[in-house]
C-alpha positions as CSV (number, residue, x, y, z in Angstrom):
1,M,-107.2,-41.3,131.3
2,P,-110.0,-41.1,134.0
3,T,-112.2,-38.0,134.1
4,T,-112.1,-35.9,137.3
5,T,-115.6,-35.3,138.7
6,P,-116.6,-32.0,140.4
7,Q,-117.2,-34.0,143.6
8,F,-113.6,-35.2,143.5
9,T,-112.3,-31.7,142.9
10,L,-114.3,-30.3,145.7
11,R,-113.2,-33.1,148.0
12,R,-109.6,-32.6,147.1
13,Y,-110.0,-28.8,147.6
14,Q,-111.5,-29.4,151.0
15,E,-108.7,-31.8,152.0
16,L,-106.0,-29.4,150.9
17,F,-107.8,-26.5,152.6
18,E,-107.9,-28.5,155.9
19,Q,-104.4,-29.8,155.7
20,A,-102.7,-26.5,154.6
21,P,-99.8,-25.7,157.0
22,V,-100.9,-22.0,157.2
23,S,-103.9,-20.6,158.8
24,I,-106.7,-19.9,156.3
25,Q,-109.8,-18.0,157.0
26,I,-112.5,-17.3,154.3
27,L,-114.5,-14.2,154.8
28,A,-117.7,-12.9,153.1
29,P,-117.9,-9.4,151.8
30,D,-119.7,-8.4,155.0
31,G,-116.7,-9.5,157.1
32,R,-118.3,-12.6,158.4
33,T,-116.1,-15.7,158.6
34,V,-117.3,-18.3,156.3
35,R,-114.9,-21.1,157.0
36,V,-111.5,-21.8,158.6
37,N,-109.0,-24.7,158.5
38,K,-107.4,-26.7,161.2
39,A,-104.3,-24.6,161.1
40,W,-106.4,-21.6,161.9
41,E,-108.0,-23.4,164.9
42,N,-104.6,-24.5,166.1
43,L,-103.1,-21.0,165.7
44,W,-105.8,-19.2,167.6
45,Q,-106.7,-22.1,169.9
46,I,-110.4,-21.8,168.9
47,H,-112.3,-25.1,168.6
48,E,-115.9,-26.2,168.3
49,G,-118.8,-23.9,167.7
50,T,-119.5,-21.4,165.0
51,A,-120.0,-18.2,167.0
52,L,-116.6,-16.8,166.2
53,R,-116.7,-18.1,162.7
54,D,-119.6,-15.6,162.2
55,F,-117.5,-12.8,163.7
56,V,-117.6,-9.7,161.5
57,F,-114.3,-7.7,161.2
58,S,-115.2,-4.0,161.3
59,A,-113.3,-0.8,161.2
60,D,-114.0,-0.1,164.8
61,Y,-112.5,-3.3,166.1
62,N,-108.9,-4.6,166.0
63,V,-107.2,-7.4,167.7
64,L,-103.6,-6.1,166.9
65,T,-101.6,-5.4,170.1
66,D,-99.1,-3.1,168.3
67,P,-100.5,0.5,168.2
68,Q,-98.3,1.3,165.2
69,L,-100.2,-1.2,163.1
70,L,-103.7,0.1,163.8
71,E,-103.8,2.0,160.5
72,S,-102.9,-1.2,158.7
73,G,-105.0,-3.5,160.8
74,I,-107.1,-6.4,159.8
75,A,-110.1,-4.3,159.0
76,A,-108.2,-2.0,156.8
77,L,-106.5,-5.0,155.2
78,L,-109.8,-6.7,154.5
79,R,-111.3,-3.5,153.0
80,R,-108.5,-3.3,150.6
81,A,-108.8,-7.0,149.7
82,F,-112.6,-6.6,149.1
83,E,-111.7,-3.8,146.8
84,G,-109.7,-6.2,144.8
85,E,-106.1,-5.6,146.1
86,S,-103.8,-8.4,147.4
87,V,-102.2,-7.0,150.5
88,E,-100.1,-8.3,153.4
89,I,-98.7,-7.4,156.8
90,P,-95.1,-8.6,157.1
91,S,-95.5,-9.2,160.9
92,A,-97.9,-8.2,163.5
93,R,-98.7,-9.3,167.1
94,Y,-102.2,-10.5,167.7
95,D,-104.0,-10.7,171.0
96,V,-105.4,-14.2,171.0
97,S,-107.7,-13.6,173.9
98,A,-109.4,-10.8,172.0
99,L,-110.4,-13.4,169.4
100,G,-111.7,-15.7,172.2
101,G,-108.8,-18.0,171.9
102,E,-106.3,-19.2,174.5
103,G,-102.6,-18.7,175.1
104,P,-100.3,-15.8,174.7
105,A,-100.3,-13.3,171.9
106,R,-99.0,-14.5,168.5
107,W,-96.6,-12.9,166.0
108,V,-97.9,-13.7,162.5
109,T,-97.7,-12.5,159.0
110,A,-101.0,-11.7,157.3
111,R,-102.0,-11.8,153.6
112,A,-105.4,-11.0,152.2
113,H,-106.3,-12.2,148.7
114,P,-109.6,-11.5,147.0
115,I,-111.5,-14.6,145.5
116,K,-113.4,-13.7,142.3
117,D,-116.2,-15.5,140.4
118,G,-116.2,-16.2,136.6
119,E,-117.3,-12.6,135.9
120,G,-114.5,-11.1,138.1
121,N,-116.7,-10.2,141.0
122,I,-115.2,-10.5,144.4
123,V,-117.2,-13.0,146.3
124,E,-114.9,-13.8,149.2
125,V,-111.6,-12.9,150.7
126,M,-109.0,-15.4,151.8
127,L,-107.1,-14.3,154.9
128,M,-103.9,-16.3,155.6
129,H,-101.7,-16.2,158.7
130,E,-98.3,-17.7,159.3
131,D,-97.1,-18.1,162.9
132,I,-93.7,-16.4,163.2
133,T,-93.7,-16.0,167.0
134,Q,-90.7,-18.3,167.5
135,R,-88.7,-16.5,164.8
136,V,-89.6,-13.1,166.1
137,E,-88.8,-14.0,169.7
138,S,-85.5,-15.5,168.6
139,E,-84.7,-12.3,166.7
140,N,-85.8,-10.2,169.7
141,A,-83.7,-12.3,172.0
142,L,-80.7,-12.0,169.7
143,R,-81.2,-8.2,169.4
144,L,-81.5,-8.0,173.2
145,R,-78.3,-9.9,173.6
146,E,-76.5,-7.6,171.1
147,E,-77.8,-4.5,172.9
148,R,-76.7,-5.9,176.2
149,F,-73.3,-6.8,174.7
150,R,-72.8,-3.3,173.3
151,S,-74.0,-1.8,176.6
152,L,-71.5,-4.0,178.5
153,V,-68.7,-3.0,176.0
154,M,-69.4,0.7,176.6
155,A,-69.7,0.3,180.4
156,T,-66.7,-2.0,181.0
157,S,-63.1,-0.7,181.5
158,Q,-62.0,-3.5,179.1
159,I,-61.3,-2.9,175.4
160,V,-63.5,-5.3,173.4
161,W,-62.9,-6.0,169.7
162,T,-63.8,-8.4,166.9
163,N,-61.8,-9.5,163.9
164,T,-62.6,-11.2,160.7
165,P,-61.7,-15.0,160.3
166,D,-58.4,-14.1,158.7
167,G,-57.5,-11.8,161.6
168,R,-58.3,-8.3,160.1
169,V,-60.1,-5.5,162.0
170,L,-63.3,-4.3,160.2
171,E,-65.8,-3.6,163.0
172,D,-65.3,-0.5,165.0
173,S,-64.2,-0.6,168.7
174,P,-65.2,2.6,170.5
175,S,-63.3,1.4,173.6
176,W,-60.1,1.0,171.7
177,R,-60.4,4.4,170.1
178,A,-61.2,6.0,173.5
179,F,-58.1,4.3,175.0
180,T,-55.6,4.9,172.3
181,G,-57.0,8.0,170.5
182,Q,-56.8,6.2,167.2
183,T,-59.5,6.9,164.5
184,Y,-61.3,4.1,162.9
185,D,-59.2,4.4,159.8
186,Q,-56.0,4.2,161.9
187,W,-57.4,1.2,163.8
188,K,-58.8,-1.0,161.0
189,E,-57.0,-3.8,159.2
190,F,-53.7,-4.1,161.1
191,G,-53.4,-0.4,162.1
192,W,-54.0,-1.4,165.7
193,L,-50.4,-2.6,165.8
194,D,-49.2,1.0,165.5
195,A,-50.6,1.8,168.9
196,L,-48.4,-0.9,170.6
197,H,-45.1,-0.2,172.2
198,P,-42.3,-0.5,169.6
199,D,-40.7,-3.3,171.5
200,D,-44.0,-5.2,171.6
201,R,-45.2,-4.8,168.0
202,A,-43.1,-7.5,166.2
203,P,-43.6,-10.3,168.7
204,T,-47.3,-9.5,169.1
205,E,-47.9,-9.5,165.3
206,A,-46.1,-12.8,164.9
207,L,-48.0,-14.5,167.7
208,W,-51.4,-13.1,166.3
209,H,-50.8,-14.5,162.8
210,T,-49.7,-17.9,164.3
211,C,-52.9,-18.1,166.4
212,V,-55.0,-17.1,163.4
213,A,-53.5,-19.8,161.2
214,A,-53.8,-22.4,163.9
215,R,-57.3,-21.2,165.1
216,A,-55.8,-21.2,168.6
217,V,-56.5,-18.9,171.5
218,F,-54.5,-15.7,171.3
219,E,-53.3,-14.7,174.8
220,T,-50.4,-12.4,175.7
221,N,-49.5,-9.1,177.4
222,Y,-48.4,-5.9,175.6
223,R,-48.2,-2.2,176.1
224,I,-50.7,0.2,174.5
225,R,-50.0,3.9,173.9
226,C,-52.6,6.0,175.6
227,T,-54.1,9.3,174.5
228,D,-51.6,11.2,176.7
229,G,-48.6,9.4,175.0
230,S,-47.9,7.1,178.0
231,Y,-47.9,3.3,177.6
232,R,-49.9,1.0,179.8
233,W,-49.7,-2.8,180.1
234,T,-52.8,-4.8,179.0
235,A,-53.6,-8.5,179.3
236,V,-55.0,-9.7,176.0
237,K,-57.1,-12.7,175.1
238,G,-58.8,-13.5,171.8
239,V,-60.8,-16.6,170.9
240,P,-62.1,-17.9,167.6
241,I,-65.9,-18.2,167.3
242,L,-66.7,-21.3,165.2
243,A,-69.5,-21.8,162.7
244,A,-71.6,-25.0,162.5
245,D,-69.2,-26.4,159.9
246,G,-66.2,-25.8,162.2
247,S,-64.8,-22.9,160.3
248,V,-64.0,-19.6,162.1
249,R,-66.9,-17.2,161.9
250,E,-65.1,-14.4,163.6
251,W,-62.7,-13.5,166.4
252,I,-63.6,-11.8,169.6
253,G,-61.3,-10.6,172.3
254,A,-60.6,-8.1,175.1
255,N,-57.7,-6.1,176.5
256,T,-57.7,-5.7,180.3
257,D,-55.7,-2.9,181.8
258,I,-53.2,-4.5,184.2
259,H,-50.6,-1.7,184.2
260,D,-50.8,-1.0,188.0
261,M,-50.5,-4.7,188.8
262,V,-47.5,-5.1,186.4
263,M,-45.9,-2.1,187.9
264,A,-46.5,-3.4,191.4
265,E,-45.1,-6.8,190.5
266,L,-42.1,-5.1,188.8
267,A,-41.5,-2.9,191.9
268,L,-41.8,-6.0,194.1
269,A,-39.4,-7.9,191.9
270,Q,-36.9,-5.0,191.9
271,R,-37.2,-4.8,195.7
272,L,-36.6,-8.5,196.1
273,D,-33.7,-8.3,193.7
274,R,-32.2,-5.4,195.7
275,E,-32.8,-7.3,199.0
276,Q,-31.1,-10.4,197.5
277,R,-28.2,-8.4,196.2
278,T,-27.9,-6.5,199.5
279,S,-28.0,-9.8,201.5
280,A,-25.3,-11.2,199.2
281,L,-23.2,-8.0,199.7
282,L,-23.7,-8.1,203.4
283,G,-22.5,-11.7,203.4
284,K,-19.4,-10.7,201.5
285,V,-18.8,-7.8,203.8
286,A,-19.2,-10.1,206.8
287,Q,-16.7,-12.6,205.3
288,A,-14.3,-9.7,204.5
289,A,-14.6,-8.6,208.2
290,R,-13.7,-12.1,209.4
291,T,-10.8,-12.3,207.0
292,L,-9.4,-8.8,207.9
293,H,-9.7,-9.4,211.6
294,K,-7.5,-12.5,211.4
295,I,-4.6,-10.6,209.7
296,L,-2.1,-8.9,212.0
297,S,0.1,-7.5,209.2
298,T,-0.5,-4.0,207.9
299,E,0.7,-4.9,204.4
300,E,-1.4,-8.1,204.3
301,I,-4.5,-6.2,205.4
302,A,-4.0,-3.6,202.6
303,K,-3.6,-6.3,200.0
304,T,-6.7,-8.2,201.2
305,L,-8.7,-5.0,201.5
306,V,-8.2,-3.9,197.9
307,A,-9.1,-7.3,196.6
308,E,-12.3,-7.4,198.7
309,V,-13.3,-3.9,197.7
310,R,-12.9,-4.7,194.0
311,D,-14.9,-7.9,194.4
312,I,-17.8,-6.5,196.5
313,L,-18.2,-3.1,194.6
314,Q,-17.4,-4.6,191.2
315,A,-14.8,-2.0,190.5
316,H,-11.9,-2.1,188.0
317,Q,-9.4,-0.7,190.5
318,A,-9.0,-0.4,194.3
319,I,-6.3,1.6,196.1
320,V,-5.3,1.7,199.8
321,A,-3.0,4.6,200.9
322,L,-1.8,4.8,204.5
323,A,-0.5,7.8,206.5
324,D,2.9,7.6,208.0
325,A,2.6,7.4,211.8
326,G,5.3,10.1,212.3
327,T,4.9,12.6,209.4
328,G,1.3,11.9,208.3
329,V,2.4,11.7,204.7
330,M,0.1,9.5,202.6
331,A,1.7,6.6,200.6
332,V,0.0,3.9,198.5
333,H,0.4,0.5,200.2
334,A,-1.7,-1.7,197.9
335,V,-3.4,-1.6,194.5
336,S,-5.7,-4.2,192.8
337,E,-6.8,-3.9,189.2
338,S,-8.9,-6.1,186.8
339,A,-7.1,-8.1,184.2
340,H,-8.4,-5.9,181.3
341,Y,-8.1,-2.5,183.1
342,A,-6.0,-0.1,181.3
343,P,-7.5,3.4,181.5
344,T,-6.2,5.7,178.8
345,A,-7.6,8.9,180.3
346,P,-8.2,10.2,183.8
347,V,-11.3,8.7,185.4
348,P,-14.0,11.3,185.8
349,A,-15.1,12.3,189.3
350,A,-18.2,10.1,189.0
351,G,-16.0,7.1,188.5
352,R,-14.2,7.4,191.9
353,L,-15.4,6.6,195.4
354,A,-13.1,7.2,198.3
355,V,-13.5,7.2,202.1
356,P,-11.0,7.8,204.9
357,L,-9.7,5.3,207.3
358,I,-10.3,6.5,210.9
359,D,-9.3,4.7,214.0
360,R,-11.3,4.5,217.2
361,A,-9.6,7.6,218.6
362,G,-10.5,9.6,215.5
363,N,-7.0,9.6,214.1
364,H,-6.6,9.6,210.3
365,L,-4.9,6.3,209.2
366,G,-5.3,6.7,205.5
367,M,-7.8,6.2,202.6
368,I,-9.5,3.4,200.6
369,E,-10.6,4.3,197.1
370,A,-12.6,2.4,194.4
371,V,-12.2,3.5,190.8
372,D,-14.2,2.9,187.7
373,K,-17.2,0.7,188.4
374,I,-17.5,-2.2,185.9
375,D,-21.2,-1.7,185.3
376,G,-22.7,1.8,185.6
377,A,-21.7,4.4,188.3
378,F,-21.2,4.1,192.0
379,T,-24.3,4.3,194.1
380,V,-25.2,5.5,197.6
381,E,-25.4,1.8,198.5
382,D,-21.8,1.4,197.3
383,E,-20.7,4.3,199.4
384,A,-22.3,2.9,202.5
385,I,-20.6,-0.5,201.9
386,L,-17.2,1.2,201.3
387,V,-17.7,3.2,204.5
388,Q,-18.4,-0.1,206.4
389,L,-15.4,-1.8,204.9
390,A,-13.2,1.2,205.8
391,S,-14.4,1.0,209.4
392,I,-13.6,-2.7,209.5
393,A,-10.2,-2.1,207.8
394,A,-9.4,0.8,210.1
395,T,-9.9,-1.4,213.1
396,G,-7.7,-4.1,211.5
397,F,-5.0,-1.5,210.8
398,E,-5.2,-0.2,214.3
399,N,-5.0,-3.7,215.7
400,A,-2.1,-4.6,213.4
401,R,-0.2,-1.5,214.6
402,L,-1.1,-2.3,218.2
403,Y,0.2,-5.8,217.7
404,C,3.4,-4.5,216.0
405,S,3.7,-2.1,218.9
406,L,3.3,-4.8,221.5
407,Q,5.9,-6.9,219.6
408,E,8.2,-3.9,219.5
409,Q,7.7,-3.3,223.2
410,D,8.2,-6.9,223.9
411,R,11.5,-6.8,221.9
412,R,12.5,-3.6,223.7
413,K,11.7,-5.2,227.1
414,D,13.9,-8.2,226.2
415,E,16.7,-5.9,225.1
416,F,16.2,-3.9,228.3
417,L,16.4,-6.9,230.5
418,A,19.5,-8.1,228.6
419,M,21.1,-4.6,229.0
420,L,20.0,-4.3,232.6
421,A,21.6,-7.7,233.3
422,H,24.8,-6.5,231.6
423,E,24.7,-3.2,233.4
424,L,24.2,-4.8,236.7
425,R,26.8,-7.4,236.1
426,N,29.5,-4.9,235.1
427,P,29.8,-3.4,238.6
428,L,29.6,-6.8,240.3
429,A,32.8,-8.1,238.7
430,P,35.1,-5.4,240.1
431,I,33.2,-5.6,243.5
432,T,33.9,-9.4,243.5
433,S,37.5,-8.9,242.7
434,A,37.9,-6.2,245.4
435,A,36.3,-8.4,248.0
436,H,38.6,-11.3,247.0
437,L,41.7,-9.0,247.3
438,L,40.5,-7.8,250.7
439,H,40.1,-11.4,251.8
440,L,43.6,-12.2,250.7
441,K,45.5,-9.0,251.7
442,A,43.5,-7.5,254.4
443,S,46.7,-6.1,256.0
444,D,47.7,-4.1,252.9
445,E,46.3,-0.7,253.7
446,A,46.8,0.8,250.3
447,L,45.1,-2.2,248.6
448,V,42.2,-2.0,251.1
449,R,41.8,1.7,250.4
450,R,41.8,1.3,246.6
451,S,39.4,-1.7,246.9
452,G,37.1,0.3,249.1
453,Q,37.1,3.2,246.7
454,M,36.4,0.9,243.7
455,I,33.6,-0.8,245.6
456,G,32.1,2.6,246.5
457,R,32.2,3.7,242.9
458,Q,30.5,0.5,241.7
459,V,27.9,0.6,244.4
460,R,27.1,4.2,243.5
461,H,26.7,3.1,239.9
462,L,24.4,0.3,241.0
463,T,22.5,2.7,243.2
464,S,22.1,5.0,240.2
465,L,20.7,2.2,238.1
466,V,18.3,1.1,240.8
467,D,17.2,4.7,241.4
468,S,16.5,5.2,237.7
469,L,14.4,2.1,237.7
470,L,12.5,3.2,240.8
471,D,12.0,6.6,239.3
472,V,10.4,5.1,236.2
473,S,8.2,2.9,238.3
474,R,7.1,5.8,240.5
475,V,6.4,8.1,237.6
476,T,4.4,5.5,235.6
477,H,2.4,4.5,238.6
478,G,1.8,8.2,239.7
479,L,3.7,7.7,243.0
480,I,6.3,10.4,242.5
481,E,6.0,13.5,244.6
482,L,7.4,16.9,243.6
483,A,9.0,19.3,246.1
484,T,8.0,22.4,244.2
485,A,9.2,25.9,244.7
486,V,9.6,29.1,242.8
487,I,13.0,28.7,241.2
488,D,15.3,30.4,238.7
489,P,15.6,28.3,235.5
490,M,19.2,29.6,235.0
491,G,20.1,27.9,238.3
492,I,18.7,24.6,236.9
493,V,20.8,25.0,233.8
494,A,23.9,25.7,235.8
495,A,23.4,22.7,238.1
496,A,22.8,20.3,235.2
497,V,25.9,21.5,233.3
498,E,28.0,21.0,236.5
499,Q,26.8,17.5,236.9
500,S,27.3,16.5,233.3
501,Q,30.7,18.2,232.9
502,P,32.7,15.1,233.7
503,L,31.1,13.0,231.0
504,I,31.3,15.9,228.5
505,A,34.9,16.4,229.3
506,A,35.6,12.6,229.0
507,H,34.3,12.8,225.4
508,Q,36.3,15.9,224.7
509,H,33.2,17.8,223.7
510,V,32.9,21.6,223.6
511,L,29.9,22.8,225.6
512,T,28.5,26.3,225.2
513,T,25.5,28.1,226.8
514,S,23.7,31.2,225.5
515,G,20.6,33.3,226.2
516,D,18.7,33.8,229.5
517,A,15.2,33.5,231.0
518,G,14.6,37.2,230.9
519,G,14.3,37.3,234.7
520,A,11.3,34.9,234.7
521,A,10.8,32.3,237.4
522,I,9.2,28.9,237.2
523,V,7.5,26.7,239.7
524,G,8.9,23.2,239.9
525,D,11.0,20.6,241.8
526,P,14.7,21.8,241.3
527,V,16.1,18.3,241.8
528,R,13.7,16.6,239.3
529,L,14.2,19.4,236.7
530,T,18.0,19.2,237.1
531,Q,17.6,15.4,236.5
532,V,15.8,16.2,233.3
533,L,18.5,18.5,231.9
534,V,21.3,16.1,233.1
535,N,19.6,13.3,231.1
536,L,19.4,15.5,228.0
537,L,23.1,16.6,228.3
538,N,24.3,13.1,229.0
539,N,22.4,11.8,225.9
540,A,24.1,14.5,223.8
541,A,27.5,13.5,225.2
542,K,27.0,9.8,224.7
543,Y,25.6,10.0,221.1
544,T,28.1,12.6,219.8
545,P,31.4,11.4,218.5
546,P,34.5,12.6,220.5
547,G,35.3,16.3,219.9
548,G,31.7,17.2,219.2
549,R,29.8,20.4,220.0
550,I,26.9,20.7,222.5
551,E,24.9,23.9,222.8
552,V,22.5,24.9,225.5
553,T,20.2,27.8,224.7
554,I,17.8,29.5,227.2
555,A,15.0,31.9,226.1
556,R,11.7,33.3,227.2
557,H,8.8,33.3,224.8
558,G,5.8,35.1,226.4
559,E,4.5,32.9,229.2
560,V,7.0,30.1,228.7
561,V,10.7,29.5,229.2
562,S,12.4,27.3,226.6
563,I,15.7,25.3,227.1
564,E,17.2,23.7,224.1
565,V,20.1,21.1,224.0
566,R,21.6,20.8,220.6
567,D,24.4,18.5,219.4
568,N,26.1,17.6,216.2
569,G,26.1,13.9,217.0
570,I,24.7,10.8,215.2
571,G,21.2,12.2,214.9
572,I,17.9,10.3,215.1
573,D,16.4,8.1,212.4
574,A,13.1,9.3,211.1
575,Q,11.4,6.0,212.1
576,L,12.8,6.2,215.6
577,L,12.0,9.9,216.1
578,P,8.2,9.5,217.0
579,Q,9.1,6.9,219.6
580,V,12.2,8.4,221.1
581,F,10.4,9.2,224.4
582,D,8.9,5.7,224.7
583,L,10.1,3.4,227.4
584,F,13.0,1.1,226.5
585,V,13.6,2.9,223.2
586,Q,17.2,3.7,222.4
587,A,19.5,4.2,219.5
588,E,21.8,1.4,218.4
589,R,24.6,0.8,220.9
590,S,28.2,0.7,219.8
591,A,30.0,-2.6,219.5
592,D,31.8,-2.0,222.9
593,R,28.5,-0.8,224.4
594,S,30.3,2.3,225.5
595,Q,27.4,4.5,224.5
596,G,23.7,3.9,225.0
597,G,21.8,3.1,228.1
598,L,18.7,1.3,229.4
599,G,16.3,3.2,227.2
600,I,14.5,4.8,230.3
601,G,16.2,8.2,230.5
602,L,14.1,10.0,227.9
603,A,10.9,8.3,229.0
604,L,11.6,9.6,232.5
605,V,12.3,13.1,231.0
606,R,8.9,13.2,229.3
607,E,7.0,12.1,232.5
608,I,8.7,14.5,234.8
609,V,8.2,17.4,232.4
610,A,4.5,16.4,232.0
611,L,4.2,16.5,235.8
612,H,5.4,20.1,235.7
613,G,2.8,21.0,233.0
614,G,5.6,21.5,230.4
615,Q,6.4,19.9,227.1
616,V,9.5,18.2,225.6
617,A,10.2,17.5,222.0
618,A,12.9,16.0,219.8
619,Y,14.1,17.2,216.4
620,S,16.6,15.7,213.9
621,A,17.3,16.1,210.2
622,G,18.3,12.4,210.2
623,A,21.2,10.1,210.7
624,G,24.5,12.1,211.1
625,Q,22.6,15.4,211.3
626,G,22.7,15.9,215.0
627,S,19.7,16.2,217.4
628,T,17.8,19.0,219.3
629,F,15.8,18.5,222.5
630,S,13.5,21.3,223.4
631,L,12.1,21.8,226.9
632,T,9.3,24.4,227.6
633,L,8.1,25.3,231.1
634,N,5.4,27.8,232.2
635,V,6.5,31.1,233.7
636,A,5.3,31.5,237.3
637,A,2.8,34.4,237.4
638,G,4.0,37.5,239.3
639,A,7.3,35.8,240.4
640,V,10.7,37.1,239.5
641,A,13.8,35.0,239.6
């Protein structure tokens, strides 16, 4: 084995000294630098020359830039080393320019170790520096980023959180605690789920565990309970932070308050839904209007209406009740019910919605009612729709009644024309026969006289018919003129009884008069008023079986005089009673047409009485119960009959 010479050892030492990766500086006891290695020159950027190598570190000089390290500076470090102590400074920042070097300040660690001779005397101190500038700057940058992150977390309105790789909460989140009011102990692990809305907990927890297992982005919306107990919507996103080996180092996420936006979107969606439903309902209402306007039957309108109301308002039951045109009594005309509707108890008031049917003149036609809404209770919107349907239906009912009235009037007109033709033809037959006899036996005086009398009677009958027709035409066109005077109503009654006596006697009726006008006088046309009473008496005579009883009663009631004509005849049917004064309306004629007329007498009565400012009315308990016609006229002020 070769022997190592001192020269080889010194050379090896020098090579190791020069090639050492750390800065080495050898100092004499007086603080003078004896030697340095290449790493020292590279660290401090000091090359060539020995001036700085002879620099003496003294207590009154320090190249440290950190004031807090002055007490443990290089001079103090070296003093302790020359006293035999091995010491070090973990990290310090040196001002390179103060050493005469170049470049920025350096962060280094410093260690001073005494070098002793064989007798233990300290002959030199070895000062070693390791450049940790990059590590310190990285740590400072990381610390700065962390401080910025924490400041951002505290300043932002978002809730920021971090979780362990397996999805548990360990690190505190002040923003979560401030938002929810949970303590750290309540929040940690999986306690944060308790702050979620009960409906959101289970789906959120399931999604979170799925994302953790798959290392996938966690993104959802859920509601968080606030400190005041209310819940607010938040948008949540959590992402896994991966380590160099691909494993999950941690999770980081944030909750963003989107409650106002969600509520605005919800309100918009609800408004759009309402508008769509309203549009659909209006479409149904429009279709119902088209359907109802095409129907001219009251019964069909009622049936269609209840079906439309149930469909549009989604009700279990709909009812239409109509008022009788004469009595005003309400009666159900149509009902529509759902297949499974069988109420076992009265429906509460909240379950019913009813509106009246009013025609254009303001008359009450009936009522439409919706009962028991299928889903929930009836709303203001439902009421508005039902009112609209009622208005449409009322017009339909009114049109149907007008149509029926026109049909009835047309039928009456046809009957009137047929009766008029018959009434006109009846006198013509005897007139024709009399004319023929006159032509054959003009020399027979007795025959001529009888024929002339017959022709006269028939002509007077024709004249009466024509006069009645002309009277109706004049009255309806406002062409009739009254020759008014102050008259005694008792005289009118007497004149009418006298004119009607032949017809009453022919039917073997008993006529009685009673009462008086109390001395009151009236203003009117005596001829026309007599005509009115004659018509009433003749009607009583014609529509009372032979041997009947007719009563005329006169009375004064304050400022009016009333005249009633009462009989015990065939009476008036309840359906005919409201129309008895209409033109061409008449009771059924007998088979031999011996009773009945043209249906213009009572219409003429009403018009003449109206021209006098009076009123006429008809009463009857029904078929076979007789009839009463009441005429009232105003008393002439200050006049005495």
